[in-house]
C-alpha positions in Angstrom: 108.6 74.6 107.6 105.5 75.0 109.8 102.4 72.9 109.1 100.4 76.1 108.4 102.9 77.2 105.7 102.9 73.7 104.2 99.1 73.6 104.1 98.5 77.1 102.9 99.1 76.4 99.1 97.0 73.2 99.3 94.1 74.9 101.1 94.1 78.0 98.8 94.4 75.7 95.7 91.4 73.7 96.9 89.4 76.9 97.5 90.4 78.2 94.1 89.4 74.9 92.5 86.1 74.9 94.3 85.3 78.4 93.1 86.1 77.5 89.5 84.2 74.2 89.4 81.3 75.8 91.2 80.7 78.2 88.3 82.6 81.1 89.9 85.8 82.2 88.3 88.3 84.7 89.6 91.2 86.3 87.7 94.3 87.5 89.4 94.8 91.2 88.8 98.2 92.6 87.9 98.2 94.5 91.3 97.6 91.3 93.1 100.7 89.8 91.6 102.8 92.8 92.6 105.5 92.1 95.2 104.9 93.4 98.7 106.2 96.9 99.4 105.2 100.4 98.5 103.2 101.0 95.4 103.2 104.6 94.1 101.0 105.8 91.3 101.2 109.4 90.0 97.8 110.8 89.0 98.4 114.5 89.7 96.2 116.8 87.6 98.1 120.0 87.8 101.3 119.4 89.8 103.6 116.7 91.0 101.5 115.1 93.7 102.1 111.4 94.3 100.6 108.8 96.6 101.8 105.5 98.0 100.4 102.7 100.2 102.3 100.5 102.7 100.7 97.2 101.6 99.4 96.7 98.1 97.6 93.4 99.0 96.2 93.8 102.5 93.4 91.7 104.0 90.1 93.3 104.8 90.2 95.0 108.2 94.0 95.4 108.0 95.5 98.8 108.9 97.5 100.4 106.1 99.3 103.7 105.7 98.6 105.9 102.7 101.1 108.7 102.1 101.1 111.6 99.8 103.7 114.1 98.7 103.7 117.2 96.5 100.8 119.0 98.1 101.0 122.7 99.3 102.2 123.3 102.8 99.3 123.3 105.3 96.8 122.1 102.6 94.0 119.9 103.8 94.0 116.6 102.0 91.2 114.1 101.9 91.6 110.3 101.3 88.7 108.6 99.6 87.6 105.4 97.9 86.1 106.2 94.5 84.6 102.7 94.3 82.4 103.6 97.4 81.0 106.8 96.0 84.1 108.6 97.2 83.6 107.3 100.7 86.0 109.3 102.8 88.7 107.5 104.6 90.0 110.5 106.5 91.6 113.9 106.1 94.8 115.4 107.2 96.9 118.6 106.8 100.1 118.4 104.7 103.2 119.4 106.5 105.6 122.2 105.5 107.3 119.7 103.1 103.9 119.0 101.4 103.7 115.4 102.8 100.6 113.9 104.3 100.0 110.5 105.9 96.8 108.5 106.7 96.6 105.4 108.8 93.3 103.7 107.7 91.6 100.3 108.1 90.7 98.5 104.9 86.9 98.3 104.9 85.6 94.8 105.3 82.7 95.3 102.8 84.8 96.1 99.8 84.5 93.7 96.8 87.3 91.6 95.4 89.8 93.2 93.0 91.6 96.5 92.6 90.7 99.4 94.8 91.8 103.0 94.2 92.6 105.4 97.0 92.3 109.0 95.9 94.1 111.9 97.7 92.5 115.3 96.9 93.9 118.6 98.3 91.8 121.7 98.8 93.8 123.3 96.0 92.5 120.6 93.6 95.8 118.7 93.5 95.1 115.0 93.2 97.1 111.8 93.4 96.1 108.2 93.7 97.4 104.8 94.7 95.7 101.5 95.2 95.5 98.0 96.6 94.1 94.6 95.5 91.8 92.5 97.5 91.5 88.8 97.2 88.2 86.9 97.4 86.8 87.0 100.9 87.2 83.3 101.5 90.9 83.6 100.9 91.1 86.4 103.5 89.3 84.2 106.0 91.6 81.2 105.4 94.7 83.4 105.5 93.7 84.8 108.9 92.9 81.3 110.2 96.3 80.0 109.0 98.0 83.0 110.8 96.1 82.3 114.0 96.2 78.5 114.2 100.0 77.8 114.9 100.0 80.3 117.8 97.0 78.8 119.5 97.9 75.2 118.7 101.3 75.8 120.5 99.4 77.2 123.5 97.3 74.1 123.8 100.3 71.7 123.9 
């Protein structure tokens, strides 16, 4: 086991303990406890549109892929974040099979917790999926622990 893997639970435990004793508390959301993989949530209003995300627990700044299915062929579909006043993540045209895909970066300014990604077609068809963000300090520590072993080996 690498040193960074061994230290990760200790460091994250210390951070969580510091947050709790400092008067700040955080609660793990059900989405944060979900296993890695594709999360699909069906929120279609009039049809069978579905949406999925490639990583349900990304770090801020990570690239994820949001996919949708069940839209009309050649329909323009917009991906947005309702928590950011429907801030648009992008738009794409569904293929002949009704599928659409968006490669997006997770905004670095989003707050902790569950975030919904809403897909809306020009026909009014809608579907949503989501992801969970950990506290910003946990993201920073995780990035450091990913970076450190690689750079430590280069120095030796």
